[in-house]
Every structure is written in structure tokens, then in C-alpha cells.
Phi, psi and omega in degrees: 000131188283328183272137174287160178298322180297317180295320177297320180297320179294319181291319180294334180277357183246122178292335182285325185259000181296135176222152175302329181297318179295317180298320179296323180294317180292321177298324180294322177296319180291334182264010185298336183240029181304136180095350180282149173243128178248141178243128184240131171260116188236143173295145185266087176242131177296334180294342180266000187300318182292338174286306183291341178297341181273355184301322177302329176295319178296317180299317180293322181287331187246341185075013178262131177269130180244114176262125180249124174252127185259146177231136175301151184310312186289347178251358188296312182298313181299315181292322180295312180297323179301316180287315183300316184289340179286339178061026182273340184071025179301319176257132178275333188222148177226143164277129188238123174285139181309326186287350178249001185300313182299320180298313182289316183290319180295332178278354179081024185270346187246148181272124173300139186251359182303321182295329177285319177301323186276354184264110183294343177280345184247343182237128182297146182300324185268019180293321170058072176303328183289354174282342173288143172297132188307309182293331178289317184294301181286328179294330177277326195245343190260131170222129180055045176069014182236135180273123182237337200221116185265125188288146169221002183205131171213155180186193181217158172284142178201198181227143171255137175229152175284101181299324180293325178289320178299315179297320180293334178277000178079023179250137177294133180285123179294158175252154179292125177068018179268002176088358185266342183270091180255175176297323178295318181294320179298318178297316180301314181294314181301318179297317182292332182268356179277127178216094184299326181298329178266001185068032187249118177275147176282339184200155175216140180223188181238084183280004175305147186309320189293340193257359184292332181298335177240349178266329179265326182309317178306325179289326176303318180286322180295327183269350185292137172297123180307332180289344181250011183306135182107341182255025182298319181250314184218157172268187185294341177267009180069018172283133183291131184238015187297332179274078181228167187295329179289318177294327175295319177296322179295317182291320178295324176296312182300313179295329178295338178291344180305330181295345181250355186261164176305143186286343183254030192264012184307322182250023175293130166257194182298316183299316182292317182289328177295318182299318180299316180293314181299328181279000180075028181253007176210146183271343181215157184204136173285145179203176173254138185302329180291349181265356189297315181304308186284319194260343186233328184236023183279158179303137174087351180281135179296335182271357182303130178082001182250004188254159167235127181269123183236161175281180170293148186296147176287133184284172186295343178256016172085012185269139175260131180295131180262030187307139181225124173237151179196161174231146177219174177255129179237151177261133177293134177297340179264003177297141177267001184228051188296316182292322176293323177296320178293324176302320179291316181301312182290327180292313186284337179258012174296151186302324182286321177296316180292326176299311180298318181296320184287326173299330180271002174126348179288142175295148185273149178226348183251147175306312186298327179288311180303327183271000184280124182302325180293320177294317183297326176288321184285325183224074181298327176292330177284319179298328182292348182271356187304303181298324178299315182291329181286319192243337190248319187307138181246104181301338183254025176301314169272095196316133188279084177227152179299342183271006187302318183299321179292320177301314179298320179295321178297315178301317181293321181301306186278329176295318179297323177296323177290321178300323180280357179081009180289324180223165178273169177301318179300316180294323181295313178295322177298320179291319177300315182299315181296315185288323177291323176298318178298320180296316179291328177295316177298328180283357176084017185290338186253009177284151177299128179079012182300135175263081183282157177299154174286145180271078189290345177293348180275347178209092188285000176298337176304319182275354181266009174295153176302131179308319181299338180293337178282347180258000000 
């Protein structure tokens, strides 16, 4: 092709220089893989519906057929690993949660995408990686200095409360990030909203084993002494430090919320606790910001417009939890259609497609989306996260190691036992420490000369590089 992508972009952007020949050249690029079929395994989130609704436009523009198979959140990792380990290449693309990136990448299951980003024949000139928020881009996609996973969703754990109930109780409604929503304030609110006579819980959470890795972890960070920041799970020598006095205070706080929660909640997962809140049987609920549109402010919900979206509570030592969650699109290393898959990845994560998706409920990942008036009007709670994602979010809060899923399971096993009164908080943390140490030992972290991952959560400047630098 004689014209560079940059030159074509300039010409296409000018009505004076536009010619049918340039349009034909760009159309030829889009049709380069006509007749190809791509298979995508995607997590089943209603918040992503407006993103995937645009796939027919891609199919029409490229002649590529995209088949999407959806998996429930709690089954996504298992189903993804089953296919990845089979090495059949049945799926060309996967939606990948940040907490599983290290596991998949370290096993060699994902295709590095830097070479595609850097190729002007494969990546549109106006794709603009630097429009992604730096921490979101690298935090979602980079493992061991290699980009694997392109973001389309990011958010943080927080709490939803019934603002109308708080006002009725005579308490000032806290604002997100205004400094007033502390652990003491959360306790005060939960107590005020609890009414056993009405069957009304002050709060509801998900103490089921599977959910501790993202429902309890934020409290670990909130309670941590800032002077010890970075040692929430391990120290610099990779010795497990989870059994410490700050985490004990966090666990005792979490277990203390039981006095305000439904009495039969031992095996509540996210779905169960959400149903209780939606039915007006609880005044507060833990959630992920990306779920707010669908689960709390969606059309037809009785609770719509009655909620206040808050962060995780500020701990007694003044620390704000920097929790970061995200989803991205990855290409299977075993895909037989990698270039066609990349065409889809860049098309669906283009700023215009993401803008439309986010106005329709998808969480934002690009600067241009956060700054878009239509998005701000559609998702004011999402727009409020902009500064947080730029400056505060920690992509490695759930430490980026291949063993994270096992660590999360260990937390859930012993945390759930403590929630049920089978063991004490002290016993739960001691058991977590022993089992996590055994997991790292199996992973070879304590062998002489072990090449362990860098502990990037200790210096987040790594994630603040310009996104284009990774390509």
C-alpha cells in the first residue's frame, strides 16, 4: 500500500482531500480477513451488553464472523483454563480479568500484542493507545514487561447504600471521596439501618468462599498502617505477612458487620446479597462499580435513584483502599487467526466504540470517555472515578502472581470458617499465612536463585508509563 496509515488518516480527516481511492484503500484493509470466523469466550456481564451489541457493525465492515460464547463470572476462569490448556485454539479471544492475567501469561496461553500495535498495516492510525488511562492500560494488560490484554472495563470495589434510608435516620449522607465515609461512619450507618422487626438488615455482603479475594481485600488495605504499605500479603523477601495486627483489625471489623447482616448469609455470594439489597431488605451492599448501571440504577429497578455510591470505608489510620478491577481482551496463543483477532480487538476498543458502549452502561477506560458529557450524564458515579483511576488505583492490589487464584481460595476457605464461627479471626489469619506460605513454596519462590516477579505495587510509576510505550 503506497500511503502510510498516518497520511491516510490525515487525508480521510479532510473533506478537501478526500477521494474514493483513499476510501477504497482503507476498506481493503478492513476486508483483509473477509470470510474468517472468530470465536470469543466472554464473561457474562450485563454491563458489557452495549459493547458486544456493536459486533454486527464489525462483521458488516470486515466480513469476519464473530461468535461469542458467554460464561458466568464464577465459571469464567475454569472454562477459560480448560480451553487454554487443551491447546486446540477453539477460542481465538478471551475476556481476561486482571486477577488472572499473571496465571494465564506465565503459562504461555496468551499472545503478546505489542507487535500488532506497532505495525501500521495492522493498527489504525487513530487507535490512539495514549487515550487509555495509563494505569488502566498497563494495569490491565502488562505482565513481565509484555502487553497481553487490552482493557475495555475498569472499576473499583465500593459500597451502595440507600441514601433515602440514611436521610430518614437523620444521618448526613456521605459523598464519594469527600473523606467522611470511614469505618466508624459505616458502622454508624449500618446500625441505624438495621431493623430486625421489619426483617431489614443494615448491610449485606458475600462471605461465600469464592468472594473473599475481592470483598475482604479492600478492608485489608484500608486498615493497613501507611508505614507498612506494600506488606499486606508479603514482604520484600516474599515471606507471607498476611497474619499481622492490621489485617486482624480488618478481619475483626468485617466479622463485626455480621451483627447487621442477614442471619442466614454464610453462603451468600454476590448474586444472593444483590437480591437482598434489590428487594429492599438491606440498607447497604458491597459491589463493584462496573455493576452499578445494571444492578442498582437499571431501568425498572425499585431502588433506582435511591442509592448513594461510596468507596470502601477509610480505615482508622486514614488509609483509602486503592482497589482496582478490570477486564480486557486477549488473543489466544493457539489462535489460527491472530491478525484477524487483533483487528477485532482494536476495532471494539477504539475510542468511538468504547464511548458508545459506556454511554450504554459499560465502565470507562479511556480519558476521552471519562471527559465525555454524555457519559458523565449517563454514569455520574462512573465519571467520579476518573481522578481515582489516574492517581490512586493500584493494579497490583491483588498481587500479580500466577498463584493469585489459589491465594484467593485460601482467604475464602478460612475467612468463611471465621464468618460461620467455626474458628476465630486469629486462627483464620494464622491458617491463611500457613497455606499461602505453602503455595509460594510450591511455586519455587524460596529456592536459591529464584527469579520471582517484581513487586510492582511498591512503585506504581511502572504503570504510569505512556500506554504507547508498551507497543
